[in-house]
C-alpha positions in Angstrom: 113.4 121.6 80.4 111.7 119.9 83.3 110.7 116.2 83.1 108.5 116.3 86.2 104.7 116.3 85.9 103.4 119.8 85.4 99.9 121.3 85.5 98.4 123.4 82.7 95.6 126.0 82.3 92.2 124.9 83.6 89.9 123.4 81.1 86.8 125.4 80.2 83.9 124.6 82.5 86.1 123.1 85.2 87.2 126.3 86.9 87.3 126.8 90.7 86.7 130.0 92.5 90.2 130.8 93.9 89.0 133.3 96.4 86.6 130.8 98.0 89.2 128.1 98.0 91.9 130.3 99.5 89.5 131.6 102.3 88.6 128.0 103.1 92.2 126.8 103.3 93.5 129.8 105.2 90.9 128.9 107.9 91.8 125.2 107.9 95.6 125.4 107.3 97.0 128.5 109.0 100.2 129.8 107.7 99.5 129.7 104.0 100.8 132.8 102.2 98.6 134.0 99.4 97.6 134.9 96.9 96.5 131.5 95.6 97.2 130.4 92.0 95.1 127.5 90.6 96.1 125.3 87.7 94.9 121.8 86.6 96.6 118.5 86.0 95.2 117.6 82.5 95.4 113.8 82.5 92.8 111.3 83.6 89.2 110.7 82.8 87.6 110.6 86.2 88.1 112.7 89.3 89.7 116.2 88.7 93.0 117.2 90.1 94.3 120.8 90.6 97.5 122.3 91.8 97.0 125.0 94.4 100.1 127.2 94.6 100.7 129.5 97.6 103.9 131.5 98.0 105.2 129.1 100.6 103.5 125.8 99.7 102.0 123.7 96.9 98.9 121.6 97.6 96.7 119.4 95.4 92.9 119.4 95.4 90.8 116.5 94.2 87.1 116.8 93.3 84.5 114.8 91.4 83.8 115.6 87.7 81.4 118.5 87.2 77.8 117.3 86.8 78.4 114.1 88.8 75.3 112.9 90.6 76.2 109.4 91.9 78.2 110.2 95.0 79.3 106.5 95.5 81.2 106.7 92.1 83.3 109.7 93.2 83.3 109.5 97.0 85.9 112.1 98.1 85.4 111.3 101.8 86.2 107.6 101.2 89.3 108.4 99.2 90.4 110.9 102.0 89.8 108.2 104.7 92.0 105.6 103.0 94.9 108.1 102.7 94.5 109.0 106.4 94.8 105.3 107.3 97.5 104.4 104.9 99.9 107.3 105.2 101.5 106.2 108.5 102.3 102.7 107.1 102.6 103.2 103.4 104.7 106.4 102.9 104.1 106.4 99.1 100.6 108.0 99.8 100.3 111.8 99.6 99.6 113.3 103.0 95.9 114.1 103.3 95.3 117.5 104.9 91.6 118.5 104.9 88.3 117.2 103.6 84.9 119.0 103.4 81.4 118.1 102.2 80.5 121.8 102.2 79.5 122.4 98.6 79.4 126.1 99.0 83.2 126.3 98.5 83.5 124.7 95.0 80.1 123.1 94.4 81.0 119.6 95.5 82.8 117.7 98.3 86.6 117.8 97.9 89.9 117.1 99.7 93.3 118.7 99.7 96.6 116.8 100.1 100.3 117.5 100.0 102.0 117.5 96.6 104.5 114.8 95.7 106.5 116.4 92.9 108.3 114.1 90.5 108.2 112.2 87.3 105.1 110.4 86.0 105.7 108.0 83.2 103.1 108.0 80.4 103.2 106.5 77.0 106.8 107.4 76.2 109.7 108.7 78.1 109.8 112.5 78.3 112.4 114.3 76.2 115.7 114.3 77.9 115.2 111.1 79.8 116.8 107.8 78.8 116.7 104.4 80.6 119.3 101.8 80.0 118.0 98.2 79.8 119.3 97.7 83.4 117.6 100.9 84.7 114.3 99.9 83.0 114.4 96.4 84.5 115.3 97.9 87.9 112.5 100.5 87.8 109.8 98.1 86.6 110.9 95.6 89.2 110.4 98.3 91.9 107.0 99.0 90.4 106.0 95.4 91.1 107.6 95.4 94.6 105.6 98.4 95.7 102.4 96.6 94.8 103.6 93.6 96.8 104.3 95.9 99.7 100.8 97.3 99.5 99.3 93.8 99.5 101.4 92.8 102.5 99.8 95.4 104.8 97.4 94.2 107.5 94.3 96.2 106.6 92.7 95.3 109.9 95.5 96.8 112.0 95.3 100.1 110.2 91.5 100.5 110.7 90.3 99.5 107.2 88.6 96.3 108.2 85.2 97.8 107.1 86.6 99.3 103.9 85.3 96.5 101.7 83.7 93.0 101.7 86.3 90.4 100.7 83.7 87.6 100.7 82.3 87.2 97.2 84.7 89.8 95.8 85.6 88.0 92.6 82.0 87.2 91.9 80.9 90.8 92.4 83.6 92.0 90.2 82.8 89.7 87.3 79.1 90.1 87.6 79.3 93.9 88.2 81.6 94.7 85.3 79.6 92.4 83.0 76.5 94.3 83.9 78.2 97.6 83.3 79.4 96.5 79.9 76.0 95.4 78.7 74.5 98.7 79.9 77.2 100.7 78.1 77.3 98.8 74.9 76.8 100.8 71.7 75.7 99.3 68.3 79.3 99.6 67.1 80.8 97.7 70.1 81.6 94.0 70.3 79.3 92.0 72.5 81.9 90.3 74.7 79.4 87.6 75.6 81.8 84.7 75.1 84.4 86.4 77.3 81.8 87.2 80.0 80.6 83.6 80.0 84.2 82.3 80.2 84.9 84.5 83.2 81.6 83.5 84.9 82.4 79.8 84.5 86.0 80.0 85.8 85.7 82.2 88.8 88.1 81.0 91.6 86.9 80.6 95.1 87.4 83.5 97.6 91.0 83.9 98.6 91.8 83.0 102.2 94.2 86.0 102.3 92.4 89.1 101.2 94.3 92.3 101.1 93.9 96.0 100.4 93.8 96.4 96.6 94.5 99.7 94.8 92.4 98.7 91.7 94.1 101.1 89.4 97.8 100.4 89.9 99.8 101.5 86.9 102.8 103.5 86.0 101.0 106.8 85.4 99.6 106.6 88.9 103.1 106.5 90.4 105.4 109.4 91.1 109.1 108.7 90.5 112.2 110.5 91.7 113.5 111.9 88.4 117.2 111.2 89.1 118.7 107.7 88.8 118.2 105.2 90.4 114.6 106.4 89.8 113.1 105.6 93.2 109.3 105.4 93.5 108.1 108.1 95.8 104.4 108.3 95.4 101.2 106.2 94.6 98.2 108.3 93.5 94.5 107.9 92.6 93.0 105.7 95.4 89.4 106.2 94.4 88.8 102.6 93.5 90.7 101.0 96.4 89.0 98.3 98.4 89.6 94.9 100.2 89.7 91.9 98.0 91.8 89.3 96.1 95.2 90.8 95.3 95.5 88.6 92.2 92.6 90.6 90.8 94.7 93.8 91.4 97.7 92.3 89.6 95.5 91.2 86.7 94.1 94.7 86.3 97.6 96.1 86.4 99.0 93.7 83.7 96.0 94.5 81.4 97.9 97.8 80.8 101.2 96.1 80.3 102.1 96.1 76.6 105.4 94.3 76.1 107.9 94.6 73.2 106.8 91.5 71.4 103.0 92.2 71.6 101.1 92.7 68.3 101.2 96.1 66.7 97.5 96.8 67.4 98.3 96.3 71.1 101.1 98.9 70.9 98.5 101.4 69.6 96.9 101.2 73.0 100.1 101.4 75.0 100.0 104.2 77.6 103.2 103.3 79.5 106.8 102.7 78.3 106.7 99.0 79.1 108.1 98.2 75.7 111.6 99.4 76.5 114.6 97.2 76.3 115.1 95.5 79.7 111.4 95.8 80.7 110.1 92.6 82.2 107.4 90.6 80.5 104.0 89.9 82.0 105.1 86.4 82.7 108.2 87.6 84.5 106.2 89.9 86.7 103.7 87.2 87.5 106.6 84.9 88.5 108.2 87.6 90.6 104.9 88.3 92.4 104.4 84.6 93.1 107.9 84.3 94.5 107.6 87.3 96.8 104.1 86.6 98.1 103.9 82.8 98.1 100.6 83.0 96.2 99.6 80.4 93.6 99.6 82.1 90.2 99.0 79.0 88.1 95.5 80.1 87.1 96.5 83.6 86.3 94.9 83.5 82.9 91.6 84.2 84.6 92.9 87.3 86.4 94.6 88.6 83.3 91.5 88.0 81.1 89.4 89.8 83.7 91.8 92.7 83.8 91.6 93.1 80.0 87.8 92.8 80.0 87.5 95.4 82.8 89.8 97.8 80.9 87.5 97.4 77.9 84.4 98.2 80.0 86.1 101.4 81.3 86.9 102.5 77.8 83.4 101.6 76.6 81.7 103.5 79.4 83.6 106.6 78.5 82.9 106.0 74.8 79.2 105.6 75.5 79.1 109.2 76.8 80.8 110.4 73.6 78.5 108.3 71.3 75.4 109.7 72.9 76.6 113.3 72.9 77.0 113.6 76.7 80.6 114.9 76.1 82.3 116.5 73.2 85.8 115.6 74.3 87.4 114.3 71.1 89.8 112.2 73.1 86.9 109.8 73.6 86.1 109.1 70.0 88.9 106.7 69.4 88.1 104.6 72.4 85.8 102.2 70.4 88.9 101.0 68.5 90.6 100.2 71.9 87.5 98.2 73.0 87.8 96.1 69.8 91.5 95.5 70.3 90.9 94.5 73.9 88.2 92.0 72.9 90.7 90.4 70.5 93.3 90.2 73.3 90.7 88.6 75.6 89.7 86.1 72.9 93.4 85.2 72.6 93.6 84.4 76.3 90.3 82.3 76.2 91.5 80.5 73.1 94.6 79.2 74.8 92.6 77.4 77.4 
């Protein structure tokens, strides 16, 4: 039994034309030995990811969801450019190989990158894998350290100085995500107005040390060497990366962090094995981050509350599509319950201050 992440059959309606893809890649990447086999990685709710298997090499293709009209929301070229800039200085990135805007190949822009094969941790450990408390603490410590490493990069030196606008970053995030929530709210969803007001009133000033932020850094976007000591070998899904306040990045990350002593309803939302014996708490990770970066984390309640709110908005936007019959994917039906739990979590953060 393998514990590494494996693709499955392609979902109906999301098929690619293997002949067109193979012809394109044979022209761009000489030496590939066909025939091409295409399968799909089934996880995720946004950009689609496929495994392209040749006789002598495995590649990965990323494309926007079918039916996408807003190119800025699924900008394959932007994602490809950040990988090109990062790969020489941040070896956890997959190697980007080719990008095209020629929609005649698969119907949309797409890019192809090298495959990093390994373990991706999701809600629970896969059968056959166990982590001792010491191993769990070591792995999750490395998880935090790789984020610190990303935040320590000089984005100007690697040519990403025009990749984002750090001035006003926090304000744009709070106002933008608040606008998105109001637009996606359904009659059965909480209004979040108290939370949005609290965030608007407590926005910190712009950081004087902006960094590259991943904006979706979590365990199931990391690839891990599946043999102890479980080294992190890949960081995936860079579609939301930008330049901004790194504490916002950490807040978004810890919104996913359900620890062992959290309420039962929070554990129902858990999508990473952060409850294991030995796993650090959110407070321990915040302290470790502050020690390693020298940044002031004394007002981290704002960043954590924003991360929880942002996660609720993401869930609500997806649920909105289901509620209005824009998708029949039954995975989305239960997201409204997650939105309600996240509102309660945010209320708890606000109520402590």
